[in-house]
C-alpha positions as a Markdown table, in Angstrom:
| # | Residue | x | y | z |
|---|---|---|---|---|
| 1 | Met | 24.6 | -0.5 | -12.0 |
| 2 | Leu | 25.0 | 2.0 | -9.3 |
| 3 | Ala | 25.1 | 5.1 | -11.5 |
| 4 | Glu | 24.5 | 5.9 | -15.1 |
| 5 | Thr | 26.3 | 8.6 | -17.1 |
| 6 | Thr | 24.4 | 11.6 | -18.5 |
| 7 | Ser | 24.1 | 12.2 | -22.2 |
| 8 | Thr | 27.4 | 14.0 | -22.0 |
| 9 | Gly | 29.1 | 10.9 | -20.6 |
| 10 | Lys | 29.7 | 12.4 | -17.2 |
| 11 | Leu | 28.4 | 11.4 | -13.8 |
| 12 | Gly | 26.0 | 13.8 | -12.1 |
| 13 | Thr | 26.8 | 15.1 | -8.6 |
| 14 | Ala | 24.2 | 12.9 | -7.0 |
| 15 | Asp | 25.5 | 9.8 | -8.7 |
| 16 | Phe | 29.1 | 10.6 | -7.6 |
| 17 | Ala | 27.9 | 11.2 | -4.0 |
| 18 | Ala | 26.1 | 7.8 | -4.1 |
| 19 | Ile | 29.3 | 6.1 | -5.3 |
| 20 | Val | 31.4 | 7.8 | -2.6 |
| 21 | Asp | 28.9 | 6.7 | 0.1 |
| 22 | Ala | 29.0 | 3.1 | -1.1 |
| 23 | Val | 32.8 | 3.0 | -1.2 |
| 24 | Lys | 33.0 | 4.6 | 2.3 |
| 25 | Ala | 30.5 | 2.0 | 3.7 |
| 26 | Ala | 32.4 | -0.9 | 2.1 |
| 27 | Val | 35.8 | 0.3 | 3.4 |
| 28 | Ser | 34.3 | 0.9 | 6.9 |
| 29 | Glu | 32.8 | -2.6 | 7.0 |
| 30 | Thr | 36.1 | -4.1 | 6.0 |
| 31 | Leu | 38.2 | -2.1 | 8.4 |
| 32 | Ser | 35.8 | -2.9 | 11.3 |
| 33 | Leu | 36.6 | -6.6 | 11.1 |
| 34 | Pro | 39.4 | -7.7 | 13.5 |
| 35 | Val | 42.7 | -9.0 | 12.1 |
| 36 | Leu | 42.1 | -12.3 | 13.8 |
| 37 | Leu | 38.8 | -14.1 | 13.6 |
| 38 | Asn | 37.6 | -16.8 | 15.9 |
| 39 | Gln | 36.1 | -19.9 | 14.2 |
| 40 | Glu | 32.5 | -18.6 | 14.3 |
| 41 | Arg | 33.5 | -15.2 | 12.8 |
| 42 | Ala | 35.6 | -17.1 | 10.2 |
| 43 | Trp | 32.8 | -19.2 | 8.9 |
| 44 | Lys | 30.4 | -16.2 | 8.9 |
| 45 | Phe | 33.1 | -14.1 | 7.1 |
| 46 | Leu | 33.3 | -16.8 | 4.5 |
| 47 | Gly | 29.6 | -17.1 | 4.3 |
| 48 | Val | 29.4 | -20.9 | 4.9 |
| 49 | Ser | 27.7 | -23.0 | 7.5 |
| 50 | Arg | 29.5 | -24.3 | 10.6 |
| 51 | Ser | 29.6 | -27.9 | 9.2 |
| 52 | Ala | 30.9 | -26.6 | 5.8 |
| 53 | Phe | 33.6 | -24.6 | 7.6 |
| 54 | Phe | 34.8 | -27.7 | 9.4 |
| 55 | Arg | 34.9 | -29.7 | 6.2 |
| 56 | Leu | 36.9 | -26.9 | 4.5 |
| 57 | Lys | 39.2 | -26.7 | 7.5 |
| 58 | Gly | 40.2 | -30.3 | 6.9 |
| 59 | Ser | 40.8 | -29.7 | 3.2 |
| 60 | Arg | 44.2 | -29.1 | 1.6 |
| 61 | Gly | 45.2 | -25.5 | 1.1 |
| 62 | Phe | 42.9 | -24.1 | 3.8 |
| 63 | Pro | 44.6 | -21.4 | 5.9 |
| 64 | Gly | 46.3 | -22.6 | 9.1 |
| 65 | Glu | 45.0 | -21.8 | 12.6 |
| 66 | Val | 46.6 | -19.3 | 14.9 |
| 67 | Asn | 46.4 | -20.4 | 18.6 |
| 68 | Val | 45.9 | -17.3 | 20.7 |
| 69 | Pro | 46.8 | -18.1 | 24.3 |
| 70 | Gly | 43.7 | -17.7 | 26.5 |
| 71 | Ala | 41.5 | -17.1 | 23.5 |
| 72 | Gly | 41.7 | -20.3 | 21.5 |
| 73 | Val | 41.8 | -21.0 | 17.8 |
| 74 | His | 41.7 | -18.0 | 15.4 |
| 75 | Tyr | 42.3 | -17.4 | 11.7 |
| 76 | Arg | 44.1 | -14.4 | 10.1 |
| 77 | Arg | 41.5 | -12.5 | 8.0 |
| 78 | Val | 44.0 | -11.8 | 5.3 |
| 79 | Asp | 44.7 | -15.5 | 4.9 |
| 80 | Leu | 41.0 | -16.3 | 4.6 |
| 81 | Glu | 40.7 | -13.5 | 2.0 |
| 82 | Arg | 43.6 | -14.8 | -0.1 |
| 83 | Trp | 42.3 | -18.4 | 0.1 |
| 84 | Ala | 38.8 | -17.3 | -0.9 |
| 85 | Ala | 40.1 | -15.2 | -3.8 |
| 86 | Gly | 42.0 | -18.2 | -5.1 |
| 87 | Leu | 38.9 | -20.4 | -5.4 |
| 88 | Lys | 37.8 | -21.3 | -8.8 |
| 89 | Gly | 34.1 | -21.0 | -9.8 |
| 90 | Lys | 32.0 | -23.8 | -11.3 |
| 91 | Arg | 31.9 | -23.9 | -15.1 |
């Protein structure tokens, strides 16, 4: 847990500041990613190895490629995010 409430049930000023800083860092990191990711950035974004990425790429439902003239194959970050959000965890 990032912050705990006081005995009155309210966050302290330092706790609130820590939460704000954490949110700012997360938003900044997300916004710093480009809209289109090349294959290497895509597998790093998904947190998988290169070989796992190419296996996933061949699987049904994986987001389609975007061919950027002069820059090669890319993937839309939003498509990768939607795909990853739709994955079901192991039971």
